[in-house]
C-alpha positions in Angstrom: -0.1 29.9 -11.5 0.4 26.1 -11.7 2.4 24.5 -8.9 5.9 23.7 -10.4 6.1 20.7 -8.2 3.3 19.0 -10.2 5.6 19.0 -13.3 8.5 17.8 -11.2 6.3 15.0 -9.8 5.3 13.9 -13.3 8.9 13.8 -14.4 9.8 11.7 -11.3 6.9 9.3 -11.8 7.5 8.7 -15.5 11.3 8.7 -15.6 12.3 7.3 -12.2 9.4 5.5 -10.6 8.2 3.7 -13.7 11.3 4.2 -15.9 9.2 4.4 -19.0 10.9 3.3 -22.2 10.0 4.0 -25.9 7.3 1.6 -27.1 6.0 0.6 -23.7 2.3 0.6 -23.0 1.3 2.7 -20.0 -2.2 2.9 -18.4 -2.9 5.9 -16.2 -5.9 5.4 -13.8 -7.1 8.7 -12.4 -10.1 10.9 -11.7 -11.0 14.4 -13.0 -9.9 16.0 -9.8 -6.3 15.1 -10.7 -6.4 16.6 -14.3 -3.3 18.8 -13.6 -1.1 15.9 -12.7 -2.7 13.5 -15.2 -1.9 15.9 -18.1 1.6 16.5 -16.8 2.3 12.7 -16.5 0.7 12.1 -19.9 2.9 14.6 -21.5 6.1 13.2 -19.9 5.1 9.6 -21.0 4.4 10.7 -24.6 7.8 12.5 -24.6 9.4 9.2 -23.3 7.9 7.4 -26.3 5.2 5.4 -24.5 1.7 4.4 -25.8 -0.6 5.8 -23.2 -4.2 5.0 -22.3 -6.0 7.2 -19.6 -8.8 5.7 -17.5 -10.5 8.7 -16.0 -13.1 7.4 -13.4 -16.1 9.5 -12.8 -16.6 10.1 -9.0 -19.6 8.2 -7.7 -19.5 5.2 -10.1 -18.1 2.8 -7.5 -20.8 3.7 -5.0 -23.5 3.1 -7.6 -21.9 -0.2 -8.5 -21.8 -1.6 -5.0 -25.3 -0.3 -4.2 -27.0 -1.8 -7.2 -24.8 -4.6 -8.7 -26.3 -8.1 -8.7 -24.3 -11.1 -7.5 -23.4 -11.9 -11.1 -22.1 -8.3 -11.6 -20.2 -8.3 -8.3 -18.3 -11.5 -9.4 -17.8 -10.7 -13.1 -14.3 -10.1 -14.4 -14.4 -7.9 -17.4 -12.3 -9.4 -20.3 -10.9 -5.9 -21.0 -9.6 -5.7 -17.5 -7.9 -9.0 -17.7 -6.4 -8.2 -21.1 -5.1 -4.9 -19.8 -3.4 -6.6 -16.8 -1.9 -9.3 -19.0 -0.5 -6.9 -21.6 0.3 -3.5 -20.1 3.9 -2.7 -19.4 3.3 0.0 -16.8 0.4 1.1 -14.6 0.2 4.5 -12.8 -2.6 5.1 -10.4 -3.2 8.7 -9.3 -5.3 8.6 -6.1 -7.6 11.7 -6.0 -10.8 11.1 -4.1 -13.8 13.6 -4.0 -15.3 11.7 -1.1 -13.2 9.2 0.8 -16.4 7.9 2.6 -18.4 7.1 -0.6 -18.6 3.4 0.3 -19.2 3.9 4.0 -22.8 2.7 3.6 -22.0 -0.4 1.6 -22.8 -3.9 3.0 -19.5 -5.4 4.1 -20.5 -8.8 2.6 -20.6 -7.1 -0.9 -17.1 -5.8 -0.5 -15.9 -9.2 0.6 -17.7 -10.9 -2.3 -16.1 -8.5 -4.8 -12.7 -9.1 -3.2 -13.0 -12.9 -3.6 -14.0 -12.5 -7.2 -11.0 -10.2 -7.9 -8.4 -12.5 -6.2 -7.5 -13.8 -9.7 -6.7 -10.2 -10.9 -4.7 -9.4 -7.8 -2.7 -12.6 -8.2 -2.0 -11.8 -11.9 -0.8 -8.3 -11.1 1.5 -9.5 -8.3 2.9 -12.3 -10.4 3.7 -9.9 -13.3 5.2 -7.4 -10.9 7.3 -10.1 -9.3 8.6 -11.2 -12.7 9.4 -7.7 -13.8 6.9 -7.8 -16.6 4.7 -5.1 -15.1 5.9 -1.8 -13.6 3.4 0.0 -11.4 3.2 3.1 -9.1 0.6 4.6 -6.8 0.7 8.3 -6.0 -1.6 11.0 -4.5 -2.9 14.2 -5.9 -4.2 16.4 -3.0 -7.9 17.0 -2.8 -10.2 18.6 -0.3 -11.6 15.2 0.8 -8.2 13.8 1.5 -7.2 17.0 3.3 -10.2 16.8 5.5 -9.4 13.2 6.5 -6.0 14.4 7.6 -7.5 17.3 9.6 -5.7 19.8 7.4 -6.6 22.6 5.0 -6.0 21.9 1.3 -3.1 24.2 1.2 -1.4 22.6 4.2 -2.2 19.1 2.9 -0.7 20.0 -0.5 2.5 21.1 1.3 2.5 17.8 3.3 2.1 15.7 0.1 4.8 17.3 -1.9 7.1 17.6 1.1 6.7 13.9 1.8 7.8 13.2 -1.8 10.8 15.5 -1.4 9.6 17.6 -4.3 10.9 20.8 -2.7 14.4 19.4 -3.2 16.3 20.4 -6.3 16.8 16.7 -7.2 14.2 14.5 -5.5 15.4 11.5 -7.5 18.8 11.8 -5.8 17.1 11.7 -2.4 15.2 8.5 -3.3 18.2 6.8 -4.7 20.1 7.6 -1.4 17.0 6.3 0.5 17.3 3.0 -1.5 20.9 2.7 -0.4 19.9 3.2 3.3 17.2 0.5 2.9 19.6 -1.9 1.3 21.8 -1.8 4.5 18.8 -3.0 6.5 17.9 -5.6 3.9 21.5 -6.9 3.8 21.5 -7.2 7.6 18.3 -9.2 7.6 19.3 -11.5 4.7 19.5 -15.2 5.7 18.0 -14.7 9.1 15.1 -16.6 10.5 13.3 -15.9 13.7 11.6 -12.5 14.4 10.3 -11.5 17.8 8.3 -8.2 18.1 7.4 -6.9 21.5 5.9 -3.6 22.8 2.8 -2.3 24.6 0.8 -3.0 21.4 2.3 -6.2 20.1 3.7 -9.5 21.2 4.3 -11.6 18.1 6.8 -14.2 16.8 7.2 -15.2 13.1 9.7 -16.7 10.7 11.3 -15.0 7.7 13.4 -18.1 6.8 13.8 -18.2 3.0 12.1 -14.8 2.6 13.6 -11.7 1.1 13.0 -8.1 2.4 12.3 -5.7 -0.4 13.0 -1.9 -0.7 10.4 0.8 -1.2 12.2 3.9 -2.3 9.8 5.8 -4.6 9.2 3.2 -7.3 5.9 1.3 -6.6 4.7 3.9 -4.1 5.4 7.6 -4.3 6.2 8.9 -1.8 7.7 5.9 0.0 9.9 4.7 2.7 9.7 1.2 4.1 11.3 -2.3 3.9 8.9 -5.2 3.8 8.7 -9.0 3.5 6.1 -11.8 3.5 6.6 -13.9 6.6 6.4 -17.7 6.5 2.7 -18.3 6.3 2.1 -20.7 9.2 4.7 -19.2 11.5 2.9 -16.2 13.0 1.9 -16.5 16.7 0.8 -14.0 19.2 -1.2 -10.8 19.6 -1.3 -7.3 18.1 -3.3 -4.2 18.7 -3.7 -1.5 16.1 -4.4 1.8 17.9 -4.5 3.7 14.6 -7.8 3.3 12.8 -7.7 0.8 9.9 -9.5 2.0 6.8 -10.9 -0.1 4.0 -12.8 1.5 1.1 -13.4 4.6 3.2 -14.8 2.6 6.2 -13.0 3.0 9.5 -12.4 0.1 11.9 -11.2 1.3 15.3 -8.9 -0.4 17.9 -8.4 -3.7 16.1 -6.9 -6.6 18.0 -5.8 -9.8 16.3 -4.7 -13.1 17.8 -2.6 -15.5 15.6 -2.1 -19.2 16.0 0.2 -21.1 13.5 -0.1 -18.2 11.1 -3.9 -17.8 11.1 -6.0 -15.1 12.8 -8.1 -17.2 15.2 -9.8 -14.3 17.0 -10.5 -10.6 16.1 -12.0 -7.7 18.0 -12.7 -4.1 17.2 -14.2 -1.2 19.1 -16.0 0.0 15.9 -17.1 -1.8 12.8 -16.5 -5.4 14.0 -18.8 -6.8 11.3 -16.6 -5.3 8.5 -13.4 -6.6 10.2 -14.8 -10.1 10.3 -16.2 -10.0 6.8 -12.9 -8.9 5.4 -11.0 -11.6 7.2 -13.5 -14.1 5.8 -12.9 -12.8 2.2 -11.3 -16.2 1.4 -9.0 -18.8 3.0 -5.9 -16.6 2.6 -7.4 -13.5 4.2 -6.7 -14.7 7.8 -2.9 -15.2 7.1 -0.3 -12.5 7.2 1.0 -11.4 3.8 3.3 -8.6 4.9 5.5 -7.3 7.7 6.6 -3.7 6.8 8.9 -1.4 8.7 8.4 2.4 8.2 11.6 4.3 7.4 10.3 7.8 6.4 10.8 10.0 9.4 9.8 13.0 7.3 6.2 11.8 7.6 5.3 12.7 11.2 1.5 12.6 11.3 -1.3 10.1 10.7 -3.5 11.2 7.7 -5.8 8.2 7.3 -4.1 7.4 4.0 -1.9 4.3 4.1 0.2 5.4 1.2 1.7 7.9 3.7 0.8 6.3 7.1 2.5 2.9 6.6 5.8 4.7 5.8 5.8 6.7 9.1 9.1 6.2 10.9 8.5 4.6 14.3 5.7 2.3 13.1 5.4 -1.1 11.6 2.5 -2.4 9.5 1.1 -5.9 9.1 -1.1 -6.8 6.1 -3.5 -9.7 6.2 -4.0 -11.4 2.8 -1.9 -11.7 -0.3 1.9 -12.0 0.1 4.6 -10.8 -2.3 5.9 -13.5 -4.7 9.1 -11.5 -5.4 10.0 -11.9 -1.7 9.0 -15.5 -1.5 5.5 -15.0 -0.2 3.1 -17.8 -1.0 -0.2 -16.6 0.5 -2.9 -15.9 -2.0 -6.0 -13.8 -1.4 -8.3 -11.2 -2.9 -7.4 -9.1 0.2 -4.2 -7.2 1.0 -5.0 -4.9 3.9 -2.4 -2.9 5.8 -2.8 -2.0 9.5 -0.6 0.3 11.4 1.1 -0.4 14.7 2.9 2.2 16.9 6.4 1.0 17.9 7.6 4.0 19.8 8.1 1.8 22.9 8.7 -1.5 21.1 11.6 -3.6 19.9 12.3 -6.2 17.2 14.9 -8.9 17.6 15.9 -11.2 14.8 17.7 -14.5 15.7 18.1 -12.9 19.1 20.0 -9.8 17.9 18.4 -6.4 18.5 17.4 -4.8 15.2 14.9 -2.1 16.2 14.1 -0.3 19.5 11.8 2.5 20.4 10.9 3.5 16.8 14.3 3.2 15.2 16.6 0.6 13.7 19.8 0.2 15.8 22.2 -1.4 13.3 
């Protein structure tokens, strides 16, 4: 018997997260493993009056590409891809991996080269999103590979995924609307403030948020969700941070990352595992060594690390820092082909803003 929460999720994604309107063009990027959710979302979008195109990626194609592509192929931007980003009204990505480690054997320099070439596409997507021209949402369909990453059975992982999205609730949209109200209280308190000091056993950093706007994340661009985030002033970040949780990029894990910032830029990096990949990614382009995001997790319903940042960066009691591209809608100016989130435990940390205590031992105090 089909899981009724799949139909509920499709309704939430199309009618709440993306708010699809008649005549809009929607692209669904997915894999065959997510056919159940893809079909349910497609049906809801058609009922909503959208024009829908489904891009169903065959597992294994990305690995073949990165193993065999020439430099010309790695840096080529397909005209169809650019046209789609320039003209689509809404974009839904359903993340459903058959092998989350498919790119683990790929040369880090190739990944960085590809990232540099696609910086133009990342910038285009962020600009259209900031202007309101493009609506987008990323969600997960549970697979065995993703369950294994989380050290869970597929059945338990499925319960985790749907529970995190509040799909067991009679009205999940009501929950996310109320979460948005809670986030706005934090955003209103932060509005107009300048100096941020973050301290704890894993972090000692200062930065400026002057002129920057914190943004909500309550089930629209990510589903599930639960964070407030901003792009700090690019040259303002100074200090040190240690990410005890593994950072993951294209299925490759980097363990125990430490970064040192001076005047906004990462001037030194260390990792206990995969140092070469860390350095290669930070050298993607000029903007990759600057901070594009400070995010504060607000979802206390997510209580375990699953090696999937869609969930992990939302964990209540953590913050995440992303090197690379900033968010234009929040005033961010940093441009890069990279936007890479890393997770920091704040269970014994605090955040002060303009000297006032905002966050202590994993929770906001306002």
